[in-house]
C-alpha positions in Angstrom: 154.4 94.8 -39.3 152.6 94.9 -36.5 150.1 98.2 -35.5 146.2 97.9 -37.0 145.2 101.7 -38.3 142.8 103.3 -36.1 140.3 103.6 -39.2 140.6 99.4 -39.7 140.2 98.9 -35.8 136.8 101.2 -35.5 135.7 99.3 -39.2 136.2 95.5 -37.5 134.8 96.7 -33.7 131.3 97.8 -36.0 131.1 95.1 -38.5 131.8 92.2 -35.5 129.7 93.9 -32.4 127.0 96.3 -34.3 126.7 94.3 -37.4 127.5 97.2 -39.0 128.8 96.8 -42.8 132.6 96.8 -44.1 133.5 96.1 -47.9 137.0 94.9 -47.7 139.4 96.0 -50.0 139.8 92.3 -50.7 143.0 91.7 -52.8 143.2 94.9 -53.9 145.8 96.7 -51.2 149.0 98.8 -52.0 152.0 98.9 -50.0 153.7 102.8 -49.2 157.1 103.7 -47.8 157.5 106.0 -44.8 160.1 108.1 -43.9 160.7 109.2 -40.4 157.7 106.5 -39.1 156.3 107.5 -36.5 153.4 105.4 -35.2 151.1 108.2 -33.8 151.7 110.4 -37.2 150.3 107.7 -39.3 147.8 106.4 -36.9 146.1 110.2 -37.2 145.8 109.2 -40.8 148.6 111.8 -41.6 150.1 110.9 -44.4 152.9 113.7 -44.8 155.8 111.2 -44.1 155.4 109.0 -47.3 157.9 109.3 -49.5 157.7 112.2 -52.3 153.6 111.9 -53.3 154.5 114.8 -55.9 157.4 115.4 -58.2 160.1 113.5 -60.1 160.9 110.6 -57.9 159.2 108.1 -59.4 157.8 106.9 -56.0 154.7 105.0 -56.2 152.7 102.6 -53.9 153.0 98.8 -55.0 149.9 96.5 -55.5 149.9 93.3 -53.4 147.7 90.7 -54.1 149.7 87.2 -52.7 149.9 86.8 -49.3 150.7 83.3 -47.7 148.2 81.1 -45.5 147.9 83.0 -42.1 148.8 81.0 -39.1 148.7 82.4 -35.5 147.6 85.3 -36.9 150.1 86.3 -39.2 150.6 86.4 -43.0 153.6 87.9 -45.1 153.7 88.3 -49.2 154.7 85.7 -51.1 155.9 87.6 -53.9 158.6 90.4 -54.2 157.3 93.8 -53.8 159.4 96.3 -55.9 159.2 99.9 -56.2 159.7 101.9 -58.8 164.0 103.1 -59.3 164.1 106.5 -57.7 164.3 109.5 -60.0 165.9 111.5 -56.9 166.6 110.6 -53.3 163.8 109.5 -51.2 165.9 109.2 -47.8 165.6 107.5 -44.9 162.9 105.1 -45.2 161.9 103.5 -41.9 158.4 102.6 -41.8 155.8 100.7 -44.2 151.7 101.1 -44.9 149.3 99.0 -46.1 146.1 100.8 -47.6 143.0 100.8 -49.6 144.4 103.4 -52.1 147.1 103.7 -54.8 147.3 106.9 -55.0 150.3 108.4 -52.4 149.0 110.3 -49.8 145.9 109.3 -50.5 142.8 107.0 -48.9 143.2 105.1 -45.7 146.0 103.4 -44.2 144.9 100.1 -42.7 148.3 98.5 -40.9 151.8 100.3 -40.6 155.2 99.6 -38.9 158.4 100.5 -38.7 161.4 98.4 -40.7 164.3 96.3 -38.9 166.6 98.6 -40.4 166.0 101.9 -41.9 167.3 102.4 -45.2 168.6 105.4 -47.1 167.4 105.2 -50.8 169.0 106.8 -53.1 168.9 107.6 -56.7 169.1 105.3 -58.7 168.4 102.6 -56.2 165.4 100.5 -55.9 163.6 99.4 -52.9 162.4 96.0 -52.6 160.9 93.5 -50.0 161.6 90.0 -51.3 159.1 87.5 -51.1 158.6 86.8 -47.2 160.0 89.7 -45.9 157.4 92.2 -45.3 155.6 90.1 -42.0 152.3 91.1 -40.6 150.9 90.2 -38.2 147.8 90.6 -35.7 148.8 90.4 -31.8 
């Protein structure tokens, strides 16, 4: 994952160059999944492609607090990120977001990117990033 959202870019520019306060989400960030990932759509703050935000799919974002020490502008998750068992087909998952809100479809996207390989999540499947599998790089 290497794309920073316009929301976060604006907050950082204003904070660093204009001395405007920015309250970070701290260690309270959430990982969500995007089907049919399109960077421009996510960048615009439109989360209509996030896995079903209502209904009986059991999808929910996962809070992640463990990231390894940053080196060369990169970090990765230190523990597994395990989503709930799908109770309906989620279909193609091709992207991931990091947000400041637990509620699917809500909050601000901070970072986003495509998965190396898309995955078709079916009813009964568990989508999971093992420790070290979600790489975040600031280039």
